[in-house]
C-alpha positions in Angstrom: -25.2 13.1 22.4 -23.6 14.0 19.1 -22.4 17.5 18.2 -24.5 19.8 16.3 -24.6 18.9 12.6 -23.0 22.2 11.7 -19.9 20.9 13.4 -17.0 23.2 14.3 -14.6 20.3 14.4 -11.8 22.3 12.7 -12.2 25.1 15.2 -12.2 23.0 18.4 -10.0 20.0 17.6 -6.3 20.9 17.0 -5.1 17.5 16.0 -7.9 17.0 13.5 -7.2 20.4 12.1 -3.5 19.5 11.4 -4.5 16.1 9.9 -7.0 17.9 7.7 -4.4 20.4 6.5 -1.9 17.7 5.8 -4.3 15.5 4.0 -5.7 18.4 1.9 -2.2 19.4 0.9 -1.3 15.8 0.0 -4.5 15.5 -2.2 -3.6 18.8 -3.9 -0.1 17.5 -4.6 -1.5 14.2 -6.0 -3.8 16.1 -8.3 -0.9 18.3 -9.5 1.1 15.1 -10.1 -1.6 13.7 -12.4 -1.1 16.7 -14.7 2.6 17.4 -14.2 4.1 14.0 -14.6 2.6 13.3 -18.1 3.6 16.9 -19.1 7.2 16.2 -18.0 7.2 12.9 -20.0 5.7 14.5 -23.2 7.3 18.0 -23.2 10.7 17.1 -21.9 11.3 13.5 -22.8 9.1 13.2 -25.9 7.5 10.1 -24.5 5.1 7.9 -26.6 1.5 7.4 -25.7 2.3 3.9 -24.4 5.0 5.3 -22.1 2.6 7.9 -20.7 0.1 5.2 -20.1 2.7 3.2 -18.2 3.2 6.2 -15.9 -0.4 6.0 -14.9 -0.3 2.2 -14.5 2.9 2.5 -12.4 1.1 4.8 -9.9 -1.8 2.3 -9.3 0.2 -1.0 -9.6 1.4 -0.9 -5.9 -2.2 -1.4 -4.7 -2.2 -4.8 -6.5 1.4 -5.7 -5.6 1.6 -4.8 -1.9 -1.8 -3.6 -0.9 -2.8 -6.7 1.1 0.4 -7.0 3.2 0.4 -3.3 3.9 -3.0 -3.7 5.5 -1.4 -6.2 7.9 1.6 -4.0 8.7 -0.6 -1.0 9.4 -2.6 -3.1 11.9 0.6 -4.3 13.5 2.2 -0.8 13.9 1.4 2.7 15.0 -0.2 4.6 12.1 1.2 8.1 12.5 4.9 7.1 12.0 3.9 5.2 8.8 2.2 8.4 7.5 5.2 10.5 8.4 7.6 8.2 6.6 5.3 8.0 3.5 5.1 11.8 3.2 8.9 12.1 3.6 9.5 9.6 0.9 7.1 11.3 -1.5 8.8 14.7 -0.8 12.2 13.3 -1.7 11.0 11.4 -4.8 9.3 14.4 -6.4 12.1 16.8 -5.6 14.5 14.3 -7.3 12.9 14.9 -10.7 14.1 18.5 -11.3 17.4 17.7 -9.7 17.9 14.8 -12.1 16.9 17.0 -15.0 19.5 19.6 -14.1 22.2 16.9 -14.0 21.1 15.5 -17.3 19.9 12.2 -15.9 16.2 12.5 -16.3 14.7 9.6 -18.3 11.4 7.7 -18.8 12.9 4.9 -16.7 13.5 7.4 -13.8 9.9 8.8 -14.1 8.5 5.3 -14.0 10.6 4.5 -10.9 9.3 7.6 -9.2 5.7 6.9 -10.1 6.1 3.3 -8.8 7.8 4.3 -5.5 5.4 7.3 -4.9 2.5 5.0 -5.6 3.9 2.6 -3.0 4.2 5.5 -0.5 0.5 6.3 -1.2 -0.6 2.8 -0.4 1.1 3.0 3.0 -0.2 6.6 3.7 -3.8 6.0 2.6 -4.1 2.7 4.4 -2.6 4.1 7.6 -4.6 7.4 7.4 -7.9 5.6 7.1 -7.2 3.5 10.2 -5.7 6.5 12.1 -8.6 8.9 11.9 -10.9 7.0 14.3 -8.1 7.0 16.9 -8.1 10.9 17.2 -11.9 11.5 16.9 -14.7 10.5 19.2 -17.3 8.2 17.4 -19.8 11.1 17.2 -17.3 13.3 15.5 -16.2 10.7 12.9 -19.0 11.5 10.4 -18.2 15.2 10.4 -14.5 14.5 10.2 -15.0 12.2 7.1 -17.3 14.8 5.5 -14.7 17.6 5.9 -11.8 15.4 4.7 -13.6 14.2 1.6 -15.0 17.6 0.8 -11.6 19.3 1.0 -10.1 16.4 -1.0 -12.6 17.1 -3.8 -11.8 20.9 -3.7 -8.1 20.2 -3.7 -8.5 17.9 -6.7 -10.3 20.7 -8.6 -7.6 23.2 -7.7 -4.8 20.8 -8.4 -6.1 20.1 -11.9 -6.0 23.7 -12.8 -2.8 24.5 -10.9 -0.9 21.7 -12.4 -1.1 23.1 -15.9 -0.6 26.7 -14.7 2.5 25.8 -12.7 4.0 23.9 -15.6 3.3 26.9 -17.9 4.9 29.4 -15.5 7.9 27.4 -14.1 8.2 24.7 -16.7 7.0 21.1 -16.4 10.1 19.9 -14.7 10.6 22.7 -12.2 6.9 22.5 -11.4 7.6 19.3 -9.6 9.1 21.3 -6.8 5.6 22.7 -6.1 4.4 19.1 -5.8 7.2 18.3 -3.4 6.3 21.3 -1.3 2.8 20.0 -0.7 4.3 16.9 0.8 6.5 19.1 3.0 3.3 20.8 4.3 1.8 17.4 4.9 4.9 16.2 6.8 5.0 19.3 9.0 1.3 19.1 9.8 1.5 15.4 10.8 4.6 16.1 12.9 2.6 18.7 14.8 -0.1 16.3 15.9 0.1 15.8 19.7 -2.0 12.6 20.0 0.2 9.6 20.4 -1.1 6.1 19.7 -0.5 3.4 22.3 2.0 0.7 21.3 0.2 -2.0 19.4 -0.1 -5.2 21.5 -1.5 -8.5 20.5 -2.1 -9.8 24.0 -4.1 -12.9 24.2 -3.6 -13.6 20.5 -1.4 -16.3 19.0 1.2 -14.9 16.6 0.1 -15.4 13.0 2.0 -15.3 9.8 1.7 -12.4 7.3 -0.2 -14.7 4.9 -2.5 -15.7 7.7 -3.4 -12.1 8.5 -3.9 -11.2 4.8 -6.3 -14.1 4.6 -8.0 -12.9 7.7 -8.7 -9.5 6.0 -10.0 -11.2 2.8 -12.2 -13.5 4.9 -13.6 -10.6 6.7 -14.9 -9.2 3.4 -16.0 -12.6 2.1 -18.1 -13.5 5.2 -19.6 -10.2 6.2 -22.6 -9.2 4.1 -22.0 -5.5 4.6 -18.3 -5.4 3.8 -18.8 -7.8 0.9 -21.5 -5.6 -0.6 -19.5 -2.4 -0.4 -16.4 -4.1 -1.8 -18.1 -5.7 -4.8 -20.0 -2.4 -5.5 -16.7 -0.4 -5.2 -15.0 -2.6 -7.8 -17.9 -2.6 -10.2 -18.3 1.2 -9.8 -14.6 1.9 -10.4 -14.7 -0.2 -13.5 -17.5 1.9 -15.0 -16.2 5.3 -13.7 -12.7 4.8 -15.1 -14.2 3.4 -18.3 -15.8 6.7 -19.2 -13.3 9.0 -17.5 -10.4 7.5 -19.5 -12.0 8.5 -22.8 -14.0 11.7 -21.8 -11.2 14.1 -23.0 -11.1 12.4 -26.4 -14.9 12.3 -26.5 -15.2 16.1 -25.7 -12.6 17.1 -28.3 -13.4 14.7 -31.2 -17.1 14.0 -30.8 -18.4 17.2 -29.2 -15.8 19.5 -30.9 -14.5 21.5 -27.9 -11.2 23.2 -27.6 -8.6 21.6 -25.2 -8.9 24.7 -22.9 -12.7 24.3 -22.6 -12.3 20.6 -21.9 -10.3 21.3 -18.7 -12.8 23.9 -17.5 -15.7 21.5 -18.1 -14.1 18.6 -16.3 -13.2 20.9 -13.3 -16.9 22.0 -13.3 -18.1 18.4 -13.0 -15.5 17.7 -10.3 -17.1 20.5 -8.2 -20.0 18.0 -7.6 -17.7 16.3 -5.1 -17.7 19.4 -2.9 -21.5 19.5 -3.1 -21.7 15.9 -2.2 -19.5 16.3 0.8 -21.7 19.2 2.0 -24.9 17.2 1.6 -23.9 13.7 2.8 -24.3 14.2 6.5 -27.4 16.3 6.2 -29.3 13.9 3.9 -28.3 10.9 5.9 -29.4 12.6 9.1 -32.9 13.1 7.6 -33.5 9.8 5.8 -31.0 7.4 7.3 -27.6 6.2 6.2 -28.7 3.1 4.3 -31.4 5.1 2.3 -28.9 7.9 1.7 -26.4 5.4 0.4 -29.0 4.3 -2.2 -29.8 7.8 -3.1 -26.2 8.9 -3.6 -24.9 5.7 -5.2 -27.9 4.8 -7.4 -30.2 7.8 -7.7 -27.8 10.7 -8.4 -25.3 8.9 -10.6 -28.1 7.7 -12.9 -28.0 11.3 -14.3 -24.6 10.2 -15.7 -26.6 8.7 -18.6 -26.9 12.3 -19.9 -23.2 12.4 -20.6 -23.1 10.5 -23.9 -25.9 12.8 -25.2 -23.6 15.8 -25.0 -23.5 18.1 -28.1 -22.0 21.5 -28.8 -23.5 24.7 -27.6 -26.2 24.4 -24.9 -25.8 20.6 -25.2 -22.7 21.0 -23.0 -25.0 21.4 -20.0 -25.9 17.7 -20.4 -22.2 16.8 -19.7 -22.0 19.2 -16.8 -25.3 17.9 -15.2 -24.3 14.3 -15.6 -20.7 14.6 -14.5 -21.6 16.9 -11.5 -24.2 14.4 -10.3 -21.8 11.4 -10.6 -19.1 13.3 -8.7 -21.6 14.4 -6.0 -23.0 10.9 -5.6 -19.6 9.2 -5.4 -18.1 11.5 -2.8 -21.2 11.6 -0.6 -21.4 7.8 -0.8 -17.7 7.5 0.1 -18.3 9.7 3.2 -21.1 7.5 4.5 -19.2 4.3 3.8 -16.0 5.5 5.5 -17.9 6.5 8.7 -19.8 3.1 8.6 -16.5 1.1 8.3 -14.8 3.1 11.1 -17.8 2.4 13.5 -18.6 -1.2 12.3 -15.1 -2.7 12.0 -12.9 -3.6 14.9 -10.0 -1.1 15.1 -7.4 -3.9 15.0 -8.8 -5.1 11.6 -9.4 -1.7 10.0 -6.0 -1.6 8.2 -6.6 -5.0 6.6 -10.2 -4.1 5.7 -9.0 -0.9 4.0 -6.2 -2.7 2.1 -8.3 -5.7 1.1 -11.1 -3.4 -0.2 -8.6 -1.2 -2.1 -6.9 -4.3 -3.6 -10.1 -5.3 -5.2 -11.5 -1.9 -5.8 -8.4 -0.2 -7.2 -7.6 -3.4 -9.2 -10.7 -2.6 -11.3 -9.3 0.9 -12.3 -6.7 -0.1 -14.9 -9.2 -2.7 -16.2 -11.9 0.0 -16.6 -9.5 2.3 -18.4 -8.4 -0.4 -20.8 -12.1 -1.4 -21.4 -13.0 2.2 -22.2 -10.2 2.5 -24.7 -11.0 -0.8 -26.4 -14.8 0.0 -26.7 -14.0 3.5 -27.9 -11.8 2.1 -30.7 -14.1 -0.7 -31.7 -17.6 0.9 -31.3 -16.9 4.6 -31.5 -16.6 7.2 -28.7 -20.2 8.0 -28.1 -21.3 4.4 -28.0 -18.5 3.6 -25.6 -19.5 6.5 -23.4 -23.1 5.3 -23.3 -22.0 1.7 -22.3 -19.6 2.8 -19.6 -21.9 5.5 -18.1 -24.8 2.9 -18.0 -22.5 0.7 -15.9 -22.5 3.3 -13.1 -26.2 2.8 -12.0 -25.9 -0.9 -13.0 -23.1 -1.3 -10.5 -25.4 0.1 -7.8 -27.8 -2.7 -8.3 -25.4 -4.7 -6.1 -26.6 -2.5 -3.2 -30.2 -3.2 -4.0 -29.5 -7.0 -3.7 -28.0 -6.5 -0.3 -29.3 -5.9 3.3 -29.1 -2.2 2.6 -32.4 -2.3 0.7 -34.3 -3.3 3.8 -32.6 -0.9 6.2 -33.0 2.7 7.2 -29.5 3.0 8.7 -26.3 1.1 8.3 -25.3 -0.9 11.4 -22.9 0.4 14.0 -21.7 -2.9 15.5 -20.9 -6.3 14.1 -22.9 -7.8 17.0 -25.9 -7.3 14.8 -26.1 -8.6 11.2 -28.5 -8.1 8.3 -32.2 -7.4 8.3 -34.5 -4.4 8.8 -33.3 -3.9 12.4 -29.6 -3.9 11.8 -28.9 -0.4 13.1 -27.9 -0.8 16.7 -28.2 2.9 17.3 -29.7 4.7 14.3 -29.2 8.2 15.7 -25.5 7.6 16.1 -25.0 7.3 12.3 -27.7 9.7 11.0 -25.2 12.5 11.0 -23.0 11.0 8.3 
């Protein structure tokens, strides 16, 4: 029988508590980085707009370059040592920026190298972390664990957005990177304190396969399974639309709506708070109406309010932006929680790393494309028209879910022994708590 929906996992599970603290600190640091790195480039190195854009691209590029083989390596090795190494590398990289500045060696090239290497560490950490969580939690605890991790990540992102600018203002943009390095030190110490030890990975009974063969196995898993295929295609289409409007929302709010830069930051932080609300609601709603129906509600119903965003005007019209952005954030985070718990239950543990990497390769590959598309449309058609087109893409992406077995199901399946159709949920009650 599953634990009460109110949980208590943080109180009763020491290893999960440490993992939660470490992951939350890492997410806070990543959010600070998103603000601090461009500030270092602009305020200290007088970087051009193109060079600042390259910094963002460098952080995401590793998913496209090494994402697929990392999934194979994560499945071949124990996950906790990978996470420890990734956190240690990130700590050293971000601490190196102020040290390089003191010695007069800071340059755009160095920042790009740090962004690329830190992005590489993120690929290893995130892939290993996703596959590691099910090894320390019982199946009935996994939905609650995912909800707490996603909820704290959303809260950490909001705090990081504000703290990044404040830290840079108080300590200077370059010295502020020490604060970012400190978050990875916290993450490293928390992971080191986890007592659970994974068994050594063995491939007994399996013929040794090449790296390319195992990468192909992960891609084939997505291509041939209707559930994995649906979520992966939806994730890519959704990321395209989300990044399309988010890449130009700051310019839209300043130039089309007429807000001051300080108000823009507060407004975006308010919309990001929807992620916390989504994390709080995900398991409760799924418990009442079923995980498949909740997926449609959170991924199609709520984000449809994002169509209010292009209608934003000054004064009271700002509420349209807050309502739309808050709803999109809530729907995205809640949907991610349900999907994460589904994948951990439905996918074989020895394939989870490859599944995560293959999905991320396709899903994150759409992020730079979406950002570029938003900028092109904003330049060619105007900011308000571009915002309307890109926000319309959010509910349109969710039509992929309506054309899948999800439409006919109450709950998502819990085992690959059963496939599509109205009766796919092997044990509906087991996943209602997501």
